[in-house]
C-alpha positions as CSV (number, residue, x, y, z in Angstrom):
1,M,71.0,123.5,93.6
2,K,72.8,125.1,90.8
3,T,76.1,122.7,91.8
4,N,74.1,119.7,91.5
5,E,72.4,121.1,88.0
6,K,75.4,121.5,86.7
7,K,76.9,118.1,87.8
8,V,73.4,116.1,86.2
9,V,74.0,118.2,83.0
10,E,77.7,117.0,82.9
11,K,76.8,113.4,83.4
12,K,74.1,113.3,80.7
13,K,76.6,115.0,78.5
14,S,79.2,112.5,79.1
15,D,77.0,109.6,78.9
16,K,75.8,110.2,75.7
17,V,79.4,111.0,74.0
18,K,80.4,107.5,75.4
19,R,77.6,105.5,74.0
20,G,79.5,102.7,71.8
21,V,78.7,101.7,68.4
22,S,75.2,100.3,68.0
23,A,75.6,96.5,67.6
24,G,72.5,96.2,65.2
25,F,74.4,98.2,62.5
26,V,77.7,96.4,63.1
27,I,75.7,93.3,62.5
28,L,73.9,94.6,59.7
29,C,77.4,95.7,57.9
30,C,79.1,92.2,58.8
31,F,76.6,90.5,57.3
32,I,76.7,92.2,53.9
33,I,80.4,92.0,54.0
34,A,80.3,88.2,54.8
35,E,77.4,87.6,51.6
36,L,79.9,89.5,49.2
37,F,83.1,87.9,50.1
38,F,81.5,84.5,50.4
39,H,79.7,85.1,46.9
40,L,82.5,87.4,45.0
41,V,85.6,86.4,46.5
42,C,85.1,82.7,47.9
43,G,82.9,81.7,44.7
44,D,85.1,83.1,42.3
45,P,85.5,80.4,39.4
46,G,89.6,81.0,39.3
47,N,88.8,79.1,43.0
48,F,88.1,75.9,41.1
49,I,89.2,73.0,38.9
50,D,88.0,74.3,35.5
51,G,86.4,77.5,36.5
52,N,83.5,75.7,38.0
53,P,82.3,76.6,41.6
54,K,80.2,73.6,41.6
55,G,83.0,71.2,41.4
56,H,86.2,70.8,43.4
57,P,88.3,73.6,44.6
58,L,91.9,73.9,43.3
59,Q,94.0,72.3,46.0
60,G,95.3,74.0,48.9
61,N,92.7,77.3,47.8
62,I,91.2,78.1,51.1
63,F,88.6,80.2,49.6
64,G,87.1,77.7,47.3
65,T,87.4,75.0,50.2
66,L,85.5,78.1,52.4
67,Y,83.1,78.0,49.6
68,K,81.9,75.0,49.5
69,G,80.7,74.9,53.2
70,G,77.8,76.0,52.2
71,T,74.8,78.4,52.6
72,V,75.6,78.6,56.5
73,I,79.3,79.9,56.2
74,P,77.9,83.3,55.5
75,F,76.1,83.7,58.6
76,V,79.1,81.9,60.7
77,I,81.4,84.6,58.9
78,T,78.8,87.5,60.0
79,L,79.2,86.2,63.7
80,L,83.4,86.4,63.1
81,L,83.2,89.9,61.8
82,T,81.2,90.8,64.6
83,V,83.2,89.7,67.5
84,I,86.1,91.0,65.9
85,T,84.7,94.0,65.3
86,L,82.6,94.9,68.7
87,S,85.9,93.3,70.1
88,V,88.2,96.2,68.4
89,E,85.6,99.1,69.5
90,R,85.6,97.4,73.3
91,F,89.2,98.0,73.4
92,F,89.2,101.7,72.7
93,A,86.3,102.2,74.9
94,M,88.2,100.0,77.6
95,N,91.3,102.5,77.3
96,R,89.1,105.4,77.7
97,A,87.4,103.8,80.3
98,N,91.1,102.9,82.6
99,G,92.3,106.8,81.8
100,K,95.4,107.9,80.9
101,G,98.1,106.5,83.7
102,N,98.1,103.2,84.9
103,L,95.1,102.2,86.9
104,V,96.7,100.6,89.8
105,Q,98.8,103.2,90.8
106,F,96.1,106.1,90.1
107,V,94.5,104.6,92.9
108,H,97.6,104.3,95.1
109,D,98.2,107.8,94.3
110,V,94.5,108.9,95.3
111,K,94.5,107.1,98.4
112,K,97.8,108.6,99.5
113,K,96.1,112.0,99.0
114,L,92.9,111.0,100.8
115,D,95.0,109.6,103.6
116,A,96.5,113.0,104.2
117,N,93.3,114.5,103.6
118,D,94.5,116.2,100.6
119,I,90.9,116.7,98.7
120,K,92.1,119.4,95.7
121,G,94.9,116.6,95.2
122,A,92.8,114.2,94.6
123,H,91.3,116.4,92.3
124,D,94.0,117.2,90.2
125,L,95.2,113.2,89.7
126,C,91.5,112.7,89.0
127,N,91.5,115.4,86.4
128,A,95.1,114.5,85.0
129,Q,93.9,110.3,84.5
130,K,90.3,110.7,83.1
131,G,88.4,107.7,82.3
132,A,85.6,106.1,84.1
133,T,87.2,105.6,87.5
134,A,88.3,109.3,87.7
135,N,84.6,110.3,87.0
136,I,83.0,108.5,89.4
137,L,85.7,110.0,92.5
138,N,85.4,113.3,90.9
139,A,81.9,113.1,91.4
140,A,82.2,111.7,95.2
141,L,84.4,114.5,95.7
142,V,82.7,117.0,94.7
143,R,79.6,115.6,97.0
144,Y,82.3,115.2,99.6
145,E,82.9,118.8,99.4
146,D,79.4,120.0,99.3
147,V,78.0,117.6,102.6
148,E,80.8,119.4,104.3
149,K,79.0,122.6,104.1
150,I,75.8,121.1,105.3
151,D,75.0,121.5,109.0
152,N,71.8,120.1,109.8
153,L,72.8,116.4,109.1
154,N,75.0,114.1,111.5
155,N,78.2,112.3,110.2
156,D,76.5,109.2,109.3
157,E,73.7,110.8,107.0
158,K,76.8,112.7,105.3
159,A,78.8,109.3,104.6
160,A,75.6,108.1,103.4
161,I,75.2,110.8,100.9
162,I,79.0,110.4,100.0
163,Q,78.4,106.8,99.0
164,K,74.9,107.1,97.3
165,E,76.9,109.7,95.0
166,I,79.2,107.0,94.4
167,E,76.9,104.2,93.6
168,E,75.0,107.0,91.0
169,A,78.2,107.6,89.3
170,T,78.8,104.2,89.0
171,A,75.6,103.3,87.6
172,L,76.2,105.9,84.7
173,E,79.5,104.5,83.8
174,L,78.9,100.7,84.2
175,P,76.3,100.5,81.3
176,A,79.0,102.5,79.1
177,M,81.9,99.9,79.8
178,E,79.6,96.9,79.8
179,Q,77.8,97.8,76.2
180,N,78.3,95.2,73.4
181,L,79.7,92.4,75.8
182,P,76.5,90.5,75.8
183,I,76.1,90.2,72.3
184,I,80.0,89.2,72.5
185,A,78.6,86.7,74.9
186,T,76.0,85.1,73.3
187,I,77.8,84.8,69.7
188,S,80.1,82.3,71.7
189,T,77.6,80.0,71.8
190,L,75.5,81.1,68.7
191,G,79.0,80.6,66.4
192,T,79.1,76.9,68.0
193,L,75.4,76.4,67.3
194,F,75.6,78.1,63.5
195,G,78.6,75.7,63.1
196,L,76.8,72.7,64.1
197,L,73.9,73.4,61.7
198,G,76.1,73.7,58.9
199,T,78.0,70.3,59.8
200,V,74.3,68.4,60.4
201,L,73.5,69.7,56.6
202,G,76.4,68.9,55.3
203,M,76.5,65.3,56.8
204,I,72.8,64.9,55.1
205,R,74.3,65.6,51.9
206,S,77.2,63.2,52.2
207,F,74.5,60.4,53.2
208,A,72.1,61.3,50.3
209,A,75.1,60.7,48.1
210,L,76.1,57.6,49.7
211,A,72.5,56.4,49.5
212,N,72.4,56.5,45.5
213,E,72.0,53.2,43.8
214,G,75.4,51.8,42.4
215,A,78.6,54.2,42.9
216,P,78.0,56.8,45.5
217,D,78.2,60.3,44.0
218,S,81.7,61.3,44.8
219,L,81.7,64.9,44.1
220,A,78.2,65.3,46.2
221,L,80.1,63.0,48.9
222,S,83.1,65.3,49.2
223,T,81.1,68.6,49.0
224,G,78.6,67.5,52.1
225,I,81.8,66.2,53.9
226,S,83.4,70.0,52.9
227,E,80.7,71.3,54.3
228,A,80.6,69.6,57.4
229,L,84.2,70.3,58.5
230,M,84.0,73.9,57.3
231,N,81.2,74.5,59.3
232,T,82.6,72.6,62.4
233,A,86.1,74.2,62.1
234,M,84.6,77.7,61.4
235,G,81.9,77.6,64.0
236,I,84.4,76.6,66.8
237,G,86.9,79.3,65.8
238,T,84.4,81.8,66.2
239,G,82.7,81.0,69.6
240,A,86.3,80.1,71.0
241,L,86.9,83.8,69.8
242,A,84.2,85.0,71.3
243,I,84.4,83.4,74.8
244,I,88.0,84.8,74.9
245,F,87.1,88.4,74.2
246,Y,84.5,88.2,76.6
247,N,86.6,86.9,79.2
248,V,89.3,89.8,78.7
249,F,86.9,92.6,78.3
250,S,85.0,91.4,81.5
251,Q,87.9,91.4,83.7
252,K,89.0,94.6,82.7
253,V,85.2,95.9,83.7
254,Q,85.9,94.1,87.2
255,G,88.9,95.8,87.4
256,I,87.5,99.1,87.1
257,T,84.6,98.2,89.4
258,N,87.4,96.9,92.2
259,A,89.2,100.4,91.5
260,V,86.1,102.3,92.4
261,N,84.9,100.1,95.2
262,E,88.7,100.7,97.0
263,I,88.9,104.3,96.2
264,G,85.1,104.7,97.5
265,F,85.7,102.9,100.8
266,A,88.9,105.4,101.2
267,I,86.8,107.9,100.7
268,G,84.5,106.9,103.7
269,Q,87.7,106.0,106.1
270,T,88.9,109.8,105.2
271,Y,85.4,111.3,106.2
272,S,85.5,109.2,109.1
273,K,88.7,110.2,110.7
274,K,88.5,113.9,109.9
275,H,84.9,113.9,111.8
276,Q,85.8,111.6,114.5
277,A,84.4,112.8,118.2
């Protein structure tokens, strides 16, 4: 019981340490940065002809052109910054989850140790590798050694206990690996939708300029077109970036999960071979 209690405490501590950055806090910070960037940098009079932010931006001036995108642009920039920030956070989190060495080589080496029934050697590899897969395997190996000392259970029941330990350890590690990925997936849709909203608002402004009696208001027309195009470009770009990062990190999580399943199967095979009648 003391060993089991110690393992539970260690798992809880590990779970607390591996919690990532709060997505809500990141979004709030990105929104503040986006608003400041939009109004102070993009809206700087120096980006416009005659220093008038209501007029045309200087030719080739990206910030001035972005400012003409209208009020939806800060929200799209917020989503873009959020994707970038969370993706950087996930990059470091996935590196920690993978561990210090090559994960494929680690799985291969551990399977060799298990085939040779070298449990201590497998432990040593886990301690050197670290990461989510090593943590799960370590928990399974500890349970493996525990059930070896139990006399009132048959081999099938002992194997089931080991498998349950692997599932519980995986359940502890998996949320930390998948954290913030649903936010990135959501932004892949929201980015496009906000871009579409800005496009529609820009087109409404353009058609309103065309509806004037006499000559159309060229300034209002160009502003509306700029708003529509900038929102379209920003929205599509943000959505595409979110999709790319989400797929990359989802594949990494799947790779770690596959490694856990492969090693879990190897542990079961090792136990069965050792305890054949």
